[in-house]
N, C-alpha and C positions, 0 to 999 in steps of 0.2 A: 702258496695261496696268498692273495692280497687281503690285508686287514679289512674286515667288514663284509667281504664277499662270502656268501654262503650258498651251498648247493644242496638242494633237497632231492634225493633220489626218489622216484615215484614207482608205484606198483600198479601195473596194468592187469586187471582181471579179465582174462580172455576165455572165450568159448567160441563155438562154431558160428555165432552171430557177429563177432568182432571183439571189442574190448571196452572197458570202462576204467577210467583213471581219475582219481581225485588230484587236483592240481595244488590248490591252496585252501587251507581252513583258516578261519579267524583265530582258532586256538593254536596254530603253528607259532612256535617261539620266535621265529624270524619274521612274523607278519602281524602280530597283534596290534590292533588299533591303527591300521595302516592303509585302509582303502581310500583312494582318491579318484581313480579313473581306471577303466578297462579298455584297451586298445587292441587292434588286430591289423597286422600288416602282411602283405604278400610281396615276394620278390622272386625273380627267376634265377636259374642256375648261372653261376659265374659273377653275379652282381655282388659288389661289396659296398658297404655303407660305413663310413668312418670319417672322423672321430666325432663322438657325440658325448656330452657330459652335462650334468646339472650341479648347480651350486647347493640346492636344498633337497631336491627330489630323489627318492629311492625308487628303483625299478626291480620288478620280479619278472623275468622272462621265461617263456615256455614255447618251444617249437613244437607244433601240432603235426605238421607235415613237412617232409624234406629234412635236410641236414645242414648245419652250419658250423663254422669255425668262429667261435665268439672269442674276441680278443679284448683283454682288459689291461689298462695301464693306470697306475696309481699316481695322480698328480698332487696329492695332499702332502705338503712339506712337513706337517706334524705327525704323519703316519709312520709306523715302524717299517712299512713296505714301500715307502716313497720311491718312485722310479722303477718299481718292479712291473714286469709285463708277463702276463700269463695267457695261454690259449686253452679254451675249453671246447671240446667237441660236443654239440648238442643236437638232438633230433631222433628220428625213428631208428636209425642204425646204431646210435650210441647210448641207447637207454634213455628212457624218459626222465627228465629232471627239470627243476625250476632253478634258476640262478638269480640270486639277489645281488644287485649292483648299487652300492651306496653312493651318495653324493661325492663328487670329487674324483671318482673313478671314470676315466675316459673309456669308452667301449665302442666297438664296431664289430661287424661280422661279414663273413664271406659266405655265400651260399654254395655249398658243395653239390647238393642234389636238390633239384627244384622242379616245380615251383615250391617255394618254401613259405609256410604260414607261421607267423610268430604272434603269439598272444602275450601282451605284457600288462601288468597291473602297476600302477604308480600310487604313491602315498599322498599325492596331491593332485589337483587338477592342472592341466597344462598351463604353463605361464612362460610366454616367450622371454621374459626378463630372467628367468631361471636357467634357460638353455644356453649352452656354450658349444661352439663347434671349433675343431681343430683340423686343419688340412690333413688328408690322408697320408701325405708324404712328409709330415712334420719331422724335421731333422732331429729334434730332441728325443722324440719317441723312437725314430729310426726303424719302423716296421714296414716290410715290403708286402703289400697287399696283392701283388701280382703273382707271387709264388704260389 
């Protein structure tokens, strides 16, 4: 795991009508006093979006429809997991979960099954000065999004 990244496994209460699932509570240890913005994005199968990062903002990501391979890379030189890369499979097929991505952790995802809908909460409102982009084929990270 990458330092500061947390995964909350969710419980879906199912019956013949469908299901109900709590995603985040204000009392969750990994979320207290953290609401800034709620966003929703949709992308089609095969699309990948990478790399994206924030200097200050924390993201909590939840895939409501479809499946993704979420890839995280720790760019924080003062972190115990600096330079570490992990893949987390998220979505309907992989069990419902919320993934917390702290500042300084580059992230991207590839849609395995779509269309994919992702809902994410951030601890602050969008600020273009806080957003950083890294090319998807950055040689330092060395990740192949095409595979």
